[in-house]
KOLKOLNU-391490 format. One record per atom (N, C-alpha, C, CB): residue in three letters; z, x negated, y negated. Coordinates in steps of 0.001 Angstrom, whole numbers, padded with zeros to 6 digits, always signed. Glycine has a CB too. Layout:
N
AlaZXY
...
***
This chain:
247
Met+110192-094292-094629
Met+110395-095287-093472
Met+108940-094468-092987
Met+112131-095257-092331
Arg+107610-095638-093264
Arg+106434-095218-093317
Arg+106284-095768-091720
Arg+105473-095782-094625
Leu+107303-097041-091506
Leu+106726-097506-090219
Leu+107941-096999-089221
Leu+106391-099291-090187
Lys+108641-096211-089410
Lys+109642-096215-088307
Lys+109368-096302-086870
Lys+110307-095157-088407
Asp+110505-097491-086438
Asp+110112-097300-084965
Asp+108773-098079-084209
Asp+109860-095794-084866
Arg+108157-098411-085170
Arg+106794-099369-084761
Arg+106953-100783-084793
Arg+105578-099162-085723
Val+106212-101200-083856
Val+106448-102950-083078
Val+105615-103521-084262
Val+105567-103421-081066
Val+105771-104287-085001
Val+105099-105190-085872
Val+105109-106550-085830
Val+105425-104979-086926
Val+104143-107179-085222
Val+103822-108851-085027
Val+103729-109331-086409
Val+102288-109271-084169
Val+104365-110224-087149
Val+103967-110810-087990
Val+103756-112382-087984
Val+104627-110398-088763
Thr+102672-113034-088033
Thr+102564-114567-088055
Thr+102643-115471-089617
Thr+101076-114849-087351
Gly+103095-116290-089660
Gly+103302-117199-090795
Gly+104487-116369-091919
Gly+101634-117514-091560
Ala+105588-115611-090894
Ala+106691-115060-091528
Ala+106851-115923-092632
Ala+107904-114932-090686
Ala+107101-117128-092283
Ala+108122-117646-092852
Ala+107814-118315-094487
Ala+108597-118654-091799
Gly+106511-118004-094763
Gly+105882-118450-095963
Gly+106286-117445-096965
Gly+104344-118598-095839
Thr+105796-117604-098446
Thr+106983-116863-099494
Thr+105819-115397-099287
Thr+107300-117801-101718
Ile+104827-115530-098855
Ile+103903-113939-098738
Ile+104701-113457-097745
Ile+102058-113885-098209
Gly+104932-114203-096318
Gly+105241-113809-095312
Gly+106657-113226-095419
Gly+105017-114752-094462
Arg+107395-113913-096163
Arg+108435-113401-096185
Arg+109014-111788-096482
Arg+108781-114155-096841
Glu+108375-111516-097858
Glu+108103-110832-098651
Glu+107597-109369-097931
Glu+107259-111583-099461
Val+106280-109649-096909
Val+105975-108950-096046
Val+106838-108373-095051
Val+105221-109475-095638
Ser+107705-109309-094401
Ser+108375-108875-093371
Ser+109662-107923-094180
Ser+108836-110231-092393
Arg+110134-108557-095328
Arg+111126-107286-095976
Arg+110247-106123-096130
Arg+111839-107615-097584
Val+110023-105554-096793
Val+108978-104579-096976
Val+109135-103842-095830
Val+107570-105104-097160
Leu+108434-104337-094269
Leu+108095-103668-093404
Leu+109264-103340-092619
Leu+107130-104211-092816
Leu+110065-104120-092775
Leu+111420-103820-092300
Leu+112146-102947-092512
Leu+112077-104489-092479
Ala+112001-102819-094179
Ala+112494-101716-095053
Ala+111848-100369-095032
Ala+112424-102141-096363
Asn+110573-100432-093945
Asn+109973-098862-093644
Asn+110091-098906-092408
Asn+108431-098400-094050
Gly+111342-099396-091723
Gly+111506-098740-090328
Gly+110604-099191-089179
Gly+111281-097282-090459
Ala+110068-100604-089606
Ala+110039-101553-088566
Ala+110440-102469-088017
Ala+109554-101850-088509
Arg+110047-102452-086522
Arg+110810-102919-085420
Arg+109647-104480-085336
Arg+110892-101557-083829
Leu+110478-105406-086246
Leu+109336-106947-086169
Leu+109747-107703-085104
Leu+109386-108142-087573
Ala+108638-108475-084754
Ala+108601-109742-083914
Ala+108161-110996-085134
Ala+107303-109541-082481
Leu+108921-111477-085253
Leu+108680-112459-086648
Leu+107936-113871-085830
Leu+110562-112974-087656
Thr+106929-114509-086321
Thr+106670-116211-086012
Thr+106367-116741-086895
Thr+105715-116703-085140
Asp+106712-117786-086826
Asp+105788-119169-087892
Asp+106450-120241-086919
Asp+106355-119487-090134
Val+105101-121320-087715
Val+104913-122667-087185
Val+106043-123314-087276
Val+103924-123421-087793
Ser+106572-123061-088374
Ser+108151-123908-089034
Ser+109346-123057-088377
Ser+108400-123785-091137
Ala+110021-123861-087402
Ala+111451-123191-086850
Ala+112585-122860-087837
Ala+112143-124178-085835
Gly+112706-123822-088764
Gly+113683-123906-089543
Gly+113674-123082-090827
Gly+113806-125134-089760
Pro+112412-122583-091199
Pro+112399-121438-092115
Pro+112743-120349-091735
Pro+111371-121196-092602
Leu+111698-120053-090339
Leu+112151-118826-089690
Leu+113329-118320-089465
Leu+111802-118789-088734
Gly+113872-119495-088832
Gly+115458-119514-088654
Gly+116402-118582-090216
Gly+115928-121571-088581
Thr+116099-119239-091160
Thr+116448-118580-092365
Thr+116214-117472-092869
Thr+116188-119072-093092
Leu+114936-116819-092384
Leu+114541-115535-092917
Leu+114961-114570-092281
Leu+113315-115342-093027
Met+115121-114837-090578
Met+116171-113790-090141
Met+117560-113825-090208
Met+116049-113569-088988
Asp+118078-115100-090627
Asp+119690-114478-091066
Asp+119226-113979-092565
Asp+121273-115921-091140
Glu+118910-114080-093200
Glu+118305-113226-094455
Glu+118410-111816-094240
Glu+116766-113503-094735
Leu+117290-111438-093094
Leu+117721-110290-092592
Leu+118573-109603-091999
Leu+117309-110110-092228
Asp+119311-110373-091229
Asp+119677-110062-090615
Asp+120701-108870-090900
Asp+119810-110957-090180
Gly+121124-107511-090623
Gly+122028-106587-091171
Gly+120854-105264-091921
Gly+123159-107549-092406
Thr+120025-105513-091892
Thr+118826-104643-092281
Thr+118591-103744-091560
Thr+117703-105191-092383
Ala+118595-102243-091905
Ala+118277-101513-091241
Ala+116653-101751-089881
Ala+118304-100594-092335
Gly+116707-101632-088763
Gly+115509-102089-087973
Gly+116466-103117-087112
Gly+114067-102835-088963
Thr+115145-103441-086194
Thr+115427-104489-085143
Thr+114496-105866-085463
Thr+115052-103822-083579
Ile+115427-106978-085156
Ile+114115-108185-085554
Ile+114416-109196-084348
Ile+114290-109177-087416
Trp+112963-109687-083980
Trp+113347-110759-083201
Trp+112281-111906-083683
Trp+113319-110372-081576
Gly+112500-113125-083216
Gly+111215-114411-083891
Gly+111524-115520-082709
Gly+111639-115306-085976
Arg+110588-116025-082893
Arg+110611-117538-082392
Arg+109527-118534-082715
Arg+110634-117547-080964
Ala+109467-119335-083140
Ala+108589-120295-083606
Ala+107516-120534-082508
Ala+109350-121563-083986
Ala+106425-120500-082969
Ala+105142-120734-081997
Ala+103798-121171-082989
Ala+104758-119127-081052
Asp+102568-121682-082386
Asp+101752-122078-083288
Asp+100429-120714-082892
Asp+101378-123924-083059
Ala+100213-119809-084107
Ala+099936-119251-083667
Ala+098154-119563-083314
Ala+100547-118365-084239
Ala+097996-120469-083439
Ala+096286-121194-083239
Ala+096449-121440-081604
Ala+095889-123123-084324
Asp+097567-121572-080955
Asp+097269-121721-079405
Asp+097393-120362-078699
Asp+098321-122775-078681
Phe+096385-120130-078200
Phe+096212-118607-077501
Phe+097370-118730-076676
Phe+094705-118232-076535
Asp+097793-119890-075736
Asp+098329-119846-074226
Asp+099957-119299-074762
Asp+098248-121717-073208
Glu+100058-120653-076190
Glu+101581-120183-076485
Glu+101963-118900-077139
Glu+102199-121125-077334
Phe+100738-118419-077882
Phe+100692-117311-078786
Phe+101363-115925-077564
Phe+098785-117109-079491
Ser+100351-116157-076275
Ser+100536-115102-075566
Ser+101791-114903-074905
Ser+099637-115057-074771
Arg+102453-116256-074595
Arg+103975-116462-073883
Arg+104891-115769-074919
Arg+104508-118252-073643
Leu+104843-116187-076423
Leu+105520-115452-077335
Leu+105229-113745-077643
Leu+105287-116234-078485
Leu+104412-113450-077136
Leu+103934-111753-077359
Leu+104554-111620-076166
Leu+102129-111114-077481
Ser+104641-111763-075049
Ser+104947-111442-073345
Ser+106641-111313-073994
Ser+104453-113127-071731
Asp+107214-112166-074135
Asp+108507-112079-074680
Asp+109412-111351-075733
Asp+108575-112928-074923
Ala+108303-110833-076849
Ala+108879-110529-077870
Ala+108375-108641-077428
Ala+108277-111527-079412
Thr+107479-108380-076381
Thr+107429-107129-075878
Thr+108426-106710-075013
Thr+106353-106962-075321
Glu+108894-107363-074040
Glu+110281-107409-073258
Glu+111288-106553-074061
Glu+110894-109006-073100
Val+111384-107482-074929
Val+112435-106984-076329
Val+112369-105908-077086
Val+112411-107800-077394
Leu+111016-106163-077935
Leu+110692-104734-078574
Leu+110081-103303-078134
Leu+109938-105007-079412
Gly+108908-103642-077160
Gly+108142-103133-076865
Gly+106632-103145-077141
Gly+108604-102455-077002
Arg+105633-102302-076919
Arg+104063-103065-077217
Arg+104195-102718-078637
Arg+102408-102365-076361
Pro+102989-103862-079199
Pro+102806-103796-080632
Pro+101937-102827-081202
Pro+102385-104947-081069
Asp+102609-102170-082439
Asp+101632-101165-082829
Asp+100731-101770-083915
Asp+102338-099854-083336
Val+101460-103069-084502
Val+100940-103441-085872
Val+100922-104748-085708
Val+101732-103010-087131
Leu+099760-105763-086125
Leu+100127-107232-086337
Leu+099624-107525-087578
Leu+099581-108237-085293
Val+099976-108284-088016
Val+099502-109020-089138
Val+099631-110300-089631
Val+099788-108526-089917
Asn+098364-110755-090057
Asn+098184-112194-089593
Asn+098067-112961-090993
Asn+096763-112419-088555
Val+099559-113045-091435
Val+099571-113663-092657
Val+099567-115625-092430
Val+101058-112956-093458
Ala+099797-115821-091173
Ala+099485-117143-090953
Ala+098465-117931-091660
Ala+099214-117208-089803
Gly+098659-119079-092666
Gly+097391-119911-093095
Gly+098027-120643-093862
Gly+096137-119262-093775
Thr+097272-121648-094771
Thr+097639-122682-095492
Thr+096247-122962-096788
Thr+097937-123980-094301
Phe+096451-123672-097655
Phe+095606-123844-098737
Phe+095915-125336-098937
Phe+095878-122841-100009
Lys+094762-125970-099319
Lys+095246-127283-099963
Lys+093748-127525-100910
Lys+095698-128727-098601
Phe+094069-128194-102053
Phe+092627-128410-102769
Phe+092237-129777-102281
Phe+092650-128367-104539
Ala+090978-129730-102541
Ala+090744-131309-102276
Ala+088593-131206-102545
Ala+091542-131892-099988
Asp+088296-131859-103410
Asp+086714-132058-103538
Asp+086304-132380-102217
Asp+086214-133246-104575
Phe+085553-131842-101797
Phe+085050-131809-100448
Phe+084132-132982-100021
Phe+084331-130559-100273
Val+083353-133880-100940
Val+083150-135083-100791
Val+083867-135979-100666
Val+082656-135359-101382
Asp+085343-135886-100667
Asp+086633-136587-100248
Asp+087305-136048-099186
Asp+087568-136642-101264
Ser+086909-134947-098510
Ser+087483-134320-097439
Ser+087299-135065-096312
Ser+087032-133070-097259
Ser+088018-134249-094928
Ser+087428-135201-093735
Ser+087080-134089-092689
Ser+088635-136462-093047
Pro+086687-134505-091490
Pro+086697-133219-090407
Pro+087669-132935-090330
Pro+086299-133254-089106
Ala+089008-133809-090045
Ala+090305-133564-090059
Ala+090961-132219-091042
Ala+090816-134891-090459
Asp+090559-132612-092191
Asp+090676-131452-093505
Asp+090371-129924-092962
Asp+089370-131816-094855
Trp+088896-130199-092527
Trp+088234-128952-092375
Trp+088813-127941-090985
Trp+086624-129379-092229
Ala+089086-128967-089941
Ala+089956-128563-088729
Ala+091123-127985-089107
Ala+090316-129661-087855
Glu+091767-128459-090214
Glu+093311-127706-090310
Glu+093063-126378-091075
Glu+094582-128698-091254
Met+091771-126586-092185
Met+091788-125214-092635
Met+091166-124397-091545
Met+091048-125027-093987
Ile+090243-124123-090713
Ile+089984-123535-089808
Ile+091092-123194-088552
Ile+088988-124161-089541
Ser+091239-124088-088558
Ser+092616-123551-087166
Ser+093704-122980-088105
Ser+093568-125191-085985
Thr+093953-123282-089117
Thr+095305-122472-089817
Thr+094950-121088-090420
Thr+095985-123381-091147
Asn+093810-121045-090912
Asn+093533-119422-091364
Asn+092350-119114-090746
Asn+093351-119077-093024
Leu+091407-119259-090236
Leu+090929-118469-089173
Leu+091656-117904-087874
Leu+090017-119139-088780
Leu+091376-119602-087222
Leu+092046-119763-085705
Leu+092886-118696-085306
Leu+092953-121017-085555
Thr+093658-118655-086373
Thr+095134-118078-086200
Thr+095093-116806-086054
Thr+096073-118308-087290
Ala+093945-116090-087015
Ala+093385-114512-086596
Ala+093123-114264-085670
Ala+092417-113989-087019
Leu+091995-115207-084882
Leu+091353-114585-084053
Leu+092191-115077-082417
Leu+089704-114982-084347
Val+093165-115670-082234
Val+093932-116247-081253
Val+095046-114670-081335
Val+094639-118101-081730
Ala+096059-114392-082467
Ala+097044-113507-082317
Ala+095973-112194-082251
Ala+098263-113582-083573
Ser+094915-111867-082639
Ser+094185-110339-082612
Ser+093694-110044-081102
Ser+092697-110265-083725
Arg+093214-111362-080601
Arg+093009-111507-079252
Arg+094123-111304-078361
Arg+092526-112681-079037
Ala+094712-111868-078474
Ala+096356-111641-077321
Ala+097088-109914-077622
Ala+098094-113225-078062
Val+096709-109579-078932
Val+097583-108093-079203
Val+096720-106873-078789
Val+097995-107835-080949
Leu+095420-107387-078630
Leu+094589-106096-078566
Leu+094441-105446-077139
Leu+093148-106399-079099
Pro+094699-105899-075936
Pro+094488-105293-074711
Pro+095776-104093-074643
Pro+094504-106525-073448
Ala+096948-104839-075344
Ala+097924-103681-075726
Ala+097721-102216-075949
Ala+098414-103988-076794
Met+096735-102439-077441
Met+096646-101839-078473
Met+095371-100814-077454
Met+096312-102873-080003
Leu+094426-101241-076897
Leu+093373-100756-076883
Leu+093810-099961-075439
Leu+092138-101799-077045
Glu+094634-100199-074263
Glu+095446-099725-073596
Glu+096084-098020-073891
Glu+096307-100766-073687
Val+096189-098174-075019
Val+096588-096724-075712
Val+095849-096019-076694
Val+097761-096808-076364
Ser+094666-096652-077187
Ser+093848-096712-077907
Ser+094660-096277-079403
Ser+092710-095929-077329
Ser+095645-097267-079902
Ser+096108-096829-081000
Ser+096683-098657-081717
Ser+097413-095417-080595
Gly+096630-098804-082949
Gly+096871-100042-083154
Gly+096216-100198-084661
Gly+096294-100950-081960
Ala+096866-101139-085028
Ala+096380-101680-086526
Ala+096296-103293-086674
Ala+097512-101146-087727
Ile+095164-103778-087317
Ile+095439-105372-087708
Ile+094915-105309-088893
Ile+094764-106621-086812
Val+096114-106051-089056
Val+095977-106689-091222
Val+095757-108315-090967
Val+098164-106471-092638
Asn+094368-108922-091332
Asn+094139-110020-091440
Asn+094189-110516-092952
Asn+093046-110171-090781
Phe+094435-111578-093417
Phe+094459-112013-094594
Phe+093631-113147-094891
Phe+095623-112219-094875
Ala+092563-112502-096096
Ala+091174-113026-096562
Ala+092075-113487-098315
Ala+089488-111410-096527
Ser+090905-113979-098593
Ser+091160-114309-099912
Ser+089976-114540-100954
Ser+091922-115437-099836
Thr+090216-114412-102249
Thr+089137-114530-103299
Thr+088031-115339-103094
Thr+089631-114966-104440
Ala+088686-116631-102393
Ala+088044-117755-102086
Ala+086745-117424-101430
Ala+088872-118586-101291
Gly+087527-117007-100408
Gly+086515-116078-099280
Gly+085692-115382-099591
Gly+087011-115203-098506
Glu+085790-114660-100878
Glu+084938-113490-100965
Glu+083454-114024-102666
Glu+086444-111768-101371
Tyr+084127-114893-103022
Tyr+083308-115196-104443
Tyr+083326-116923-104158
Tyr+084314-114556-106232
Gly+083831-117368-103391
Gly+084159-119044-103602
Gly+085396-119528-104149
Gly+083201-119686-104541
Ser+085897-120823-103778
Ser+087167-120929-104736
Ser+086869-121249-105972
Ser+088152-121896-104356
Ile+087571-121030-106589
Ile+087237-121828-108241
Ile+087959-123111-108301
Ile+087864-120882-109732
Arg+088843-123607-107620
Arg+089046-124925-107406
Arg+088675-125468-106241
Arg+090188-125195-107566
Pro+088651-126856-106291
Pro+087860-127391-105258
Pro+088280-127177-103715
Pro+087794-128775-105537
Ala+087833-126183-102846
Ala+088649-126033-101724
Ala+087903-125470-100830
Ala+089808-125340-101902
Ala+086402-125847-100309
Ala+085229-125197-100057
Ala+085320-125183-098548
Ala+083945-125879-100685
Ala+086557-125899-098104
Ala+086513-125518-096315
Ala+087830-124350-095991
Ala+086921-127314-095153
Tyr+088507-124364-097091
Tyr+089499-123014-097013
Tyr+088502-121865-097261
Tyr+090849-122966-098282
Ala+088023-121803-098124
Ala+086911-120491-098619
Ala+086329-120312-097074
Ala+085360-121011-100065
Ala+085279-121530-096625
Ala+084997-120930-095609
Ala+085553-120505-094271
Ala+084321-121367-095491
Ala+087067-120812-094227
Ala+087790-120211-093277
Ala+088462-118509-093566
Ala+088881-121283-093064
Lys+088381-118468-094971
Lys+088883-117215-095175
Lys+087487-116573-095381
Lys+089998-117076-096386
Ala+086697-116793-095648
Ala+084942-115874-095672
Ala+084763-115551-094071
Ala+083181-117165-096317
Gly+084972-116837-093309
Gly+085026-116422-091871
Gly+086183-115220-091130
Gly+085257-117782-091213
Val+087403-115119-092182
Val+088705-114302-091442
Val+087573-112639-092125
Val+091098-114766-092454
Ile+086757-112678-093123
Ile+086159-111407-093408
Ile+085207-111098-092693
Ile+085753-111259-094552
Gly+084329-112041-091986
Gly+083381-111590-091054
Gly+084138-110953-089680
Gly+082417-112849-090716
Phe+085291-111690-089657
Phe+085808-111381-088150
Phe+086660-110205-088644
Phe+086762-112738-087228
Thr+086772-109788-089226
Thr+087461-108431-089946
Thr+086702-107228-089613
Thr+087496-108496-091618
Lys+085322-107422-090106
Lys+084128-106459-090158
Lys+083820-106564-088995
Lys+082966-106675-091063
Ser+083628-107335-088029
Ser+082747-107533-086901
Ser+083805-106910-085812
Ser+082210-109237-086652
Leu+085142-106924-086230
Leu+085987-106529-084798
Leu+086216-105243-085226
Leu+087514-107402-084334
Ala+086159-104913-086119
Ala+086365-103165-086596
Ala+085127-102518-086417
Ala+086790-102843-088303
Arg+084120-103154-086027
Arg+083055-102376-085240
Arg+082974-102259-084086
Arg+082023-102675-085381
Glu+083454-103187-083401
Glu+084048-103261-082043
Glu+085047-102007-081432
Glu+084865-104561-082079
Val+086160-102501-082276
Val+087187-101877-081536
Val+087809-100705-082330
Val+088228-102901-081162
Ser+087246-100447-083264
Ser+087932-099076-083916
Ser+087456-097602-083505
Ser+087691-099111-085478
Pro+086159-097823-082883
Pro+085882-096417-081945
Pro+086805-096446-080762
Pro+084240-096298-081299
Leu+087288-097336-080316
Leu+088527-097634-079128
Leu+089815-096941-080054
Leu+088854-099737-078677
Gly+090025-097076-081078
Gly+091337-096269-081870
Gly+091945-097351-082463
Gly+092533-095399-080886
Val+091688-098773-082638
Val+092139-099921-083222
Val+091543-099715-084500
Val+091791-101222-082518
Arg+092178-099746-085490
Arg+091744-100297-087067
Arg+092069-101525-087161
Arg+092420-099622-088326
Val+091121-102346-088195
Val+091253-103756-088345
Val+090650-103910-089925
Val+090368-104648-087069
Asn+091803-104395-090630
Asn+091514-104430-092353
Asn+091667-105702-092532
Asn+092540-103578-093451
Ala+091690-106048-094140
Ala+091657-107493-094278
Ala+092163-107229-095863
Ala+090008-108385-093922
Ile+093368-107861-096185
Ile+094065-107976-097423
Ile+093513-109268-098504
Ile+095619-108181-096980
Ser+092951-109139-099343
Ser+092252-110025-100519
Ser+093226-110636-101492
Ser+091246-109133-101414
Pro+094437-111492-101429
Pro+094998-111693-102869
Pro+094192-112824-103721
Pro+096602-112152-102762
Gly+094601-112150-104951
Gly+093890-112814-105889
Gly+095225-114520-106149
Gly+093596-111430-107504
Pro+095426-114448-107875
Pro+096126-115615-108122
Pro+097468-115068-107870
Pro+095890-116278-109533
Ile+098682-115376-106825
Ile+099648-114879-106963
Ile+100959-115930-106805
Ile+099526-113835-106155
Asp+102150-115384-107359
Asp+102867-116585-108134
Asp+103662-117108-106574
Asp+104173-115974-109755
Thr+103144-118087-106125
Thr+103842-118476-104834
Thr+103891-119999-105239
Thr+102974-118077-103274
Pro+104464-120772-104263
Pro+104391-121954-104327
Pro+103434-123084-104908
Pro+104509-122025-103439
Ala+102130-122862-104708
Ala+101437-123579-104876
Ala+100963-123271-106295
Ala+100678-123627-103883
Leu+101351-122145-106850
Leu+101239-122106-108413
Leu+102070-122085-109103
Leu+100723-121295-108907
Lys+103172-122324-108683
Lys+104575-122754-109066
Lys+104434-124438-109429
Lys+105733-122415-107674
Ala+103312-125280-108428
Ala+103950-126293-108716
Ala+102442-126962-109874
Ala+104557-127189-107113
Val+102033-126397-109992
Val+100865-126500-111191
Val+101693-126282-112795
Val+099506-125006-110907
Thr+100580-127254-113758
Thr+101318-127091-114783
Thr+101403-125817-115911
Thr+101037-128121-115294
Glu+102035-125677-116528
Glu+102462-124189-117519
Glu+100751-124000-118052
Glu+103984-124566-119324
Ala+100161-124903-118269
Ala+098726-124289-119093
Ala+097766-123642-117746
Ala+097636-125877-120093
Glu+097794-124095-116600
Glu+097192-123645-115567
Glu+097808-122510-115022
Glu+097057-124564-114716
Arg+098670-122342-115070
Arg+099472-120830-114929
Arg+099279-120145-115614
Arg+100692-120646-114968
Ala+098946-120278-116598
Ala+098483-119482-117968
Ala+097281-118859-117899
Ala+098340-120345-119173
Lys+096342-120210-117544
Lys+095028-119595-117394
Lys+094347-118754-116012
Lys+094228-120699-117656
Ala+095525-119248-114754
Ala+095302-118023-113622
Ala+095662-116932-114169
Ala+096089-118083-112284
Ser+096640-116306-114824
Ser+097391-115166-115655
Ser+096654-114548-116118
Ser+098224-115412-116637
Ala+095511-115422-117300
Ala+094634-114766-118296
Ala+093263-114463-117456
Ala+094380-115783-119685
Arg+093161-114832-116241
Arg+091805-114279-115350
Arg+091824-113043-114812
Arg+091494-115069-114152
Thr+093168-112192-114793
Thr+093221-111238-114509
Thr+093345-109872-115473
Thr+093947-111484-113799
Leu+092719-108875-115339
Leu+092623-107798-116247
Leu+094042-107105-116862
Leu+091819-106775-115501
Leu+095062-107945-116321
Leu+096549-107176-115794
Leu+097521-108121-117268
Leu+097238-107805-113443
Gly+096582-109449-116938
Gly+097629-110658-117658
Gly+098287-111117-117279
Gly+098326-110589-118455
Arg+098548-111123-115982
Arg+099965-111575-115002
Arg+099522-112075-113800
Arg+101040-110316-114566
Leu+100654-113240-113487
Leu+100027-113361-112037
Leu+100751-112690-111112
Leu+099912-114741-111519
Gly+099844-111889-109960
Gly+100660-111415-108897
Gly+102041-111726-108128
Gly+099971-111469-108180
Gln+102697-110746-107795
Gln+103957-111263-106906
Gln+103461-111192-105598
Gln+105372-110376-107011
Pro+104493-111836-104690
Pro+104451-111329-102858
Pro+104687-109969-102753
Pro+105721-112032-101771
His+105526-109313-103796
His+105812-107643-103457
His+104264-107157-103411
His+106863-106643-104879
Asp+103499-107325-104403
Asp+102311-106561-104418
Asp+101721-106786-103514
Asp+101554-106636-105333
Ile+101580-107892-102839
Ile+100764-108226-101503
Ile+101510-107445-100504
Ile+100698-109893-101058
Ala+102763-107438-100183
Ala+103639-106658-099199
Ala+103146-105567-099454
Ala+105146-106652-099283
Gln+103189-104921-100322
Gln+102836-103319-100539
Gln+101346-102815-100116
Gln+102980-102958-102178
Gly+100469-103949-100272
Gly+099172-103546-099500
Gly+099130-103739-097983
Gly+098015-104340-100037
Val+099875-104525-098004
Val+100249-105090-096344
Val+100776-103426-095742
Val+101983-106689-096262
Leu+101383-103200-096290
Leu+101948-101964-095783
Leu+101413-100373-095619
Leu+102912-101910-096493
Tyr+100498-100493-096977
Tyr+099652-099374-096792
Tyr+098727-099688-095441
Tyr+098758-099135-098174
Leu+097924-100712-095018
Leu+096855-100784-094235
Leu+097772-100865-092761
Leu+095777-102117-094677
Ala+098851-100719-092972
Ala+099900-101172-091607
Ala+099849-099727-091133
Ala+101798-101879-091957
Ser+100228-098662-092251
Ser+100541-097488-092136
Ser+099582-096106-091825
Ser+101117-097447-093147
Asp+100045-095150-092037
Asp+099238-094087-091266
Asp+098628-093382-092760
Asp+100351-092887-090066
Glu+099100-094168-093842
Glu+098389-093590-095244
Glu+097140-094126-095060
Glu+099036-094069-096782
Ser+096853-094810-094603
Ser+095497-095748-094028
Ser+094396-095293-093143
Ser+095959-096855-093217
Ala+095095-094095-092651
Ala+094415-093861-091251
Ala+092951-093804-091179
Ala+094858-092594-090672
Phe+092193-093721-091988
Phe+090463-093155-092209
Phe+089939-094789-092784
Phe+090164-091438-093844
Val+090960-095641-093127
Val+090393-096826-093534
Val+090321-098229-092288
Val+091304-097169-094853
Thr+089100-098709-092413
Thr+088909-099268-091305
Thr+087612-100354-091439
Thr+088758-098147-090302
Gly+087596-101742-091008
Gly+086728-102611-091581
Gly+086135-102900-093074
Gly+085897-102393-090945
Thr+087661-102814-093633
Thr+087446-103229-095431
Thr+088175-104367-095955
Thr+087995-102019-096489
Val+088105-104942-097246
Val+088909-105544-097507
Val+089750-105171-098554
Val+088488-106450-097558
Leu+090989-105160-098556
Leu+091656-104483-099669
Leu+091669-106002-100880
Leu+093491-103740-099050
Gln+091423-105403-102190
Gln+091381-106595-103531
Gln+092722-106442-103854
Gln+090288-106300-105044
Val+093248-107302-103600
Val+094735-107118-104630
Val+094550-108430-105498
Val+096560-107166-103628
Asn+094023-108598-106275
Asn+093595-109264-107320
Asn+094011-109504-108637
Asn+092761-108931-107424
Gly+094689-107916-109362
Gly+094784-107783-110640
Gly+093195-107714-111945
Gly+095746-108999-110787
Gly+092429-107651-110886
Gly+091151-107497-111415
Gly+090310-108549-111514
Gly+091213-107025-112521
Ser+090823-109681-111193
Ser+090914-110945-111394
Ser+089273-111512-111280
Ser+092004-111542-110332
Leu+088788-110370-110270
Leu+087351-110778-109592
Leu+086676-109455-109097
Leu+087540-111872-108205
Leu+085850-108710-109852
Leu+085205-107548-109632
Leu+083911-107496-108827
Leu+085000-107054-110799
***
C-alpha cells in the first residue's frame, strides 16, 4: 500500500496504459480522481474498478482546457481531498509523413500530448505548493528523446516538449517541495502496435534487449515508483522504460 490514502489525479485514464496505471495505483491504496476525454470508456473503467479497495471518483473532461479541468479538479477535491499526485497519461499518437501533415495535425499532437500536461500541472500546483508536498509524473516517449523511428515528427516534438517542461518545472518547484518527473515508454503492446503486421511487431520486439514488447503493467510499475516515497530523492528525471531499445 505504497500510496495509502493519497489522492492521485490521473488524466487519460481510459486508455490502455491509463487503465493499468489506475489499477496499480488503486491496488496500492490511492484515492483516485480519474478523467479522460471519452466519457464511455471512462465509465467502463470505473465500473471495472468498482469494489476494489480504495475510493474512486471520475468525470470526463478535456485536460487541455484549463477552465474545464480546473472545475473538475475543484469538484474532485471536494470529494477526495487535496491532490497529492498528478499523473499526466493523456496523449495520442498518429503516424504521418511530415510533408503530408497539416497545421491541424500539429495542433492536435501538441494539444493532446503537451498542453494537457501544462494545464493539469498548473491546476494542481497551487494546492501542492500550499503544503510543500506533491509529485507530478508526466508521460514522455523515446520519440521525444531520440526522434521517432516511424514518421511522427509532430508527436516527437510534443513529447520532447514534455521532457523540457518536466525538467524546467522541477527546477522551479522542487525546492518548494514538489517533485516532477517523467516516464518514457519504449515499444509497448498497445492498440497502436496490435494494429500493425506481425512482421512489424516482431521488429519492434527485436529492438529491445529483452526481446519482447513492453506491457502496460511495466509502465504502471514505473509510475508507481515515481509517485511513491520510494523515489523521494528523484526529481527532474526521465525514467526510461523501454526494454533497452534505446540506450
